[in-house]
N, CA, C and O atoms as a GROMACS GRO file, in nm:
protein
  168
    1UNK      N    1  -3.036   0.178  -1.222
    1UNK     CA    2  -2.986   0.224  -1.093
    1UNK      C    3  -2.896   0.118  -1.029
    1UNK      O    4  -2.791   0.149  -0.974
    2UNK      N    5  -2.939  -0.007  -1.037
    2UNK     CA    6  -2.861  -0.116  -0.979
    2UNK      C    7  -2.725  -0.131  -1.046
    2UNK      O    8  -2.626  -0.163  -0.980
    3UNK      N    9  -2.722  -0.108  -1.177
    3UNK     CA   10  -2.596  -0.118  -1.249
    3UNK      C   11  -2.498  -0.009  -1.205
    3UNK      O   12  -2.377  -0.035  -1.196
    4UNK      N   13  -2.547   0.109  -1.178
    4UNK     CA   14  -2.462   0.219  -1.131
    4UNK      C   15  -2.404   0.186  -0.993
    4UNK      O   16  -2.286   0.211  -0.967
    5UNK      N   17  -2.488   0.130  -0.905
    5UNK     CA   18  -2.439   0.092  -0.773
    5UNK      C   19  -2.337  -0.021  -0.781
    5UNK      O   20  -2.238  -0.020  -0.708
    6UNK      N   21  -2.360  -0.116  -0.870
    6UNK     CA   22  -2.265  -0.225  -0.889
    6UNK      C   23  -2.131  -0.172  -0.941
    6UNK      O   24  -2.025  -0.215  -0.896
    7UNK      N   25  -2.137  -0.080  -1.034
    7UNK     CA   26  -2.015  -0.021  -1.088
    7UNK      C   27  -1.942   0.060  -0.982
    7UNK      O   28  -1.819   0.056  -0.976
    8UNK      N   29  -2.015   0.133  -0.899
    8UNK     CA   30  -1.953   0.210  -0.791
    8UNK      C   31  -1.888   0.117  -0.689
    8UNK      O   32  -1.780   0.146  -0.639
    9UNK      N   33  -1.954   0.007  -0.658
    9UNK     CA   34  -1.896  -0.091  -0.565
    9UNK      C   35  -1.769  -0.153  -0.623
    9UNK      O   36  -1.670  -0.170  -0.552
   10UNK      N   37  -1.771  -0.185  -0.749
   10UNK     CA   38  -1.653  -0.240  -0.815
   10UNK      C   39  -1.537  -0.140  -0.812
   10UNK      O   40  -1.423  -0.178  -0.785
   11UNK      N   41  -1.566  -0.014  -0.840
   11UNK     CA   42  -1.462   0.089  -0.836
   11UNK      C   43  -1.406   0.104  -0.695
   11UNK      O   44  -1.285   0.122  -0.677
   12UNK      N   45  -1.492   0.098  -0.595
   12UNK     CA   46  -1.448   0.106  -0.456
   12UNK      C   47  -1.359  -0.012  -0.420
   12UNK      O   48  -1.256   0.005  -0.356
   13UNK      N   49  -1.397  -0.132  -0.462
   13UNK     CA   50  -1.316  -0.250  -0.434
   13UNK      C   51  -1.180  -0.242  -0.501
   13UNK      O   52  -1.079  -0.280  -0.442
   14UNK      N   53  -1.176  -0.192  -0.624
   14UNK     CA   54  -1.048  -0.175  -0.693
   14UNK      C   55  -0.962  -0.072  -0.620
   14UNK      O   56  -0.842  -0.093  -0.604
   15UNK      N   57  -1.023   0.037  -0.577
   15UNK     CA   58  -0.951   0.141  -0.504
   15UNK      C   59  -0.893   0.087  -0.374
   15UNK      O   60  -0.776   0.109  -0.344
   16UNK      N   61  -0.975   0.016  -0.297
   16UNK     CA   62  -0.928  -0.042  -0.171
   16UNK      C   63  -0.819  -0.146  -0.198
   16UNK      O   64  -0.723  -0.156  -0.122
   17UNK      N   65  -0.834  -0.222  -0.304
   17UNK     CA   66  -0.732  -0.321  -0.340
   17UNK      C   67  -0.599  -0.256  -0.372
   17UNK      O   68  -0.494  -0.307  -0.332
   18UNK      N   69  -0.601  -0.145  -0.443
   18UNK     CA   70  -0.477  -0.074  -0.475
   18UNK      C   71  -0.413  -0.020  -0.349
   18UNK      O   72  -0.291  -0.029  -0.332
   19UNK      N   73  -0.492   0.038  -0.260
   19UNK     CA   74  -0.439   0.089  -0.134
   19UNK      C   75  -0.379  -0.024  -0.052
   19UNK      O   76  -0.269  -0.011   0.002
   20UNK      N   77  -0.451  -0.136  -0.041
   20UNK     CA   78  -0.403  -0.252   0.035
   20UNK      C   79  -0.270  -0.302  -0.023
   20UNK      O   80  -0.176  -0.331   0.051
   21UNK      N   81  -0.264  -0.311  -0.156
   21UNK     CA   82  -0.144  -0.361  -0.223
   21UNK      C   83  -0.024  -0.270  -0.194
   21UNK      O   84   0.085  -0.319  -0.166
   22UNK      N   85  -0.043  -0.139  -0.201
   22UNK     CA   86   0.069  -0.048  -0.179
   22UNK      C   87   0.110  -0.043  -0.032
   22UNK      O   88   0.226  -0.016  -0.002
   23UNK      N   89   0.018  -0.068   0.059
   23UNK     CA   90   0.054  -0.066   0.201
   23UNK      C   91   0.130  -0.190   0.244
   23UNK      O   92   0.224  -0.180   0.323
   24UNK      N   93   0.092  -0.306   0.193
   24UNK     CA   94   0.142  -0.431   0.248
   24UNK      C   95   0.228  -0.513   0.153
   24UNK      O   96   0.258  -0.628   0.183
   25UNK      N   97   0.270  -0.458   0.041
   25UNK     CA   98   0.354  -0.536  -0.050
   25UNK      C   99   0.496  -0.483  -0.053
   25UNK      O  100   0.567  -0.501  -0.152
   26UNK      N  101   0.539  -0.418   0.053
   26UNK     CA  102   0.674  -0.361   0.058
   26UNK      C  103   0.777  -0.463   0.099
   26UNK      O  104   0.772  -0.579   0.058
   27UNK      N  105   0.871  -0.419   0.179
   27UNK     CA  106   0.977  -0.508   0.225
   27UNK      C  107   0.922  -0.620   0.312
   27UNK      O  108   0.824  -0.601   0.383
   28UNK      N  109   0.985  -0.735   0.304
   28UNK     CA  110   0.936  -0.852   0.377
   28UNK      C  111   0.940  -0.831   0.529
   28UNK      O  112   0.848  -0.875   0.599
   29UNK      N  113   1.043  -0.766   0.579
   29UNK     CA  114   1.057  -0.753   0.724
   29UNK      C  115   1.033  -0.610   0.770
   29UNK      O  116   1.088  -0.568   0.871
   30UNK      N  117   0.952  -0.536   0.698
   30UNK     CA  118   0.919  -0.400   0.737
   30UNK      C  119   1.018  -0.298   0.684
   30UNK      O  120   1.094  -0.324   0.591
   31UNK      N  121   1.016  -0.182   0.745
   31UNK     CA  122   1.103  -0.074   0.702
   31UNK      C  123   1.247  -0.100   0.745
   31UNK      O  124   1.273  -0.178   0.837
   32UNK      N  125   1.339  -0.032   0.678
   32UNK     CA  126   1.480  -0.043   0.715
   32UNK      C  127   1.503   0.024   0.850
   32UNK      O  128   1.434   0.120   0.884
   33UNK      N  129   1.598  -0.026   0.928
   33UNK     CA  130   1.627   0.038   1.056
   33UNK      C  131   1.687   0.177   1.034
   33UNK      O  132   1.745   0.201   0.928
   34UNK      N  133   1.673   0.267   1.130
   34UNK     CA  134   1.729   0.401   1.111
   34UNK      C  135   1.882   0.394   1.099
   34UNK      O  136   1.944   0.307   1.160
   35UNK      N  137   1.942   0.484   1.022
   35UNK     CA  138   2.088   0.480   1.005
   35UNK      C  139   2.159   0.511   1.137
   35UNK      O  140   2.114   0.591   1.218
   36UNK      N  141   2.272   0.444   1.155
   36UNK     CA  142   2.354   0.468   1.274
   36UNK      C  143   2.466   0.565   1.240
   36UNK      O  144   2.482   0.602   1.124
   37UNK      N  145   2.542   0.605   1.339
   37UNK     CA  146   2.655   0.695   1.314
   37UNK      C  147   2.757   0.630   1.222
   37UNK      O  148   2.821   0.697   1.142
   38UNK      N  149   2.772   0.499   1.234
   38UNK     CA  150   2.866   0.425   1.149
   38UNK      C  151   2.825   0.437   1.002
   38UNK      O  152   2.910   0.452   0.914
   39UNK      N  153   2.693   0.431   0.976
   39UNK     CA  154   2.643   0.442   0.839
   39UNK      C  155   2.660   0.583   0.783
   39UNK      O  156   2.678   0.600   0.663
   40UNK      N  157   2.653   0.683   0.869
   40UNK     CA  158   2.664   0.822   0.823
   40UNK      C  159   2.803   0.857   0.776
   40UNK      O  160   2.819   0.945   0.691
   41UNK      N  161   2.905   0.790   0.830
   41UNK     CA  162   3.043   0.819   0.791
   41UNK      C  163   3.077   0.764   0.653
   41UNK      O  164   3.166   0.815   0.586
   42UNK      N  165   3.008   0.662   0.610
   42UNK     CA  166   3.039   0.596   0.482
   42UNK      C  167   2.999   0.682   0.364
   42UNK      O  168   3.019   0.641   0.249
   0.00000   0.00000   0.00000
């Protein structure tokens, strides 16, 4: 029983780690600013 709980905890930690990695490993200064009218003409 303890081994099953340990395995479930490990799977949860891996899952949370993947979510954390995808949320916070993007662009260094956040998202790109919204396009301006000048950008739309190009």
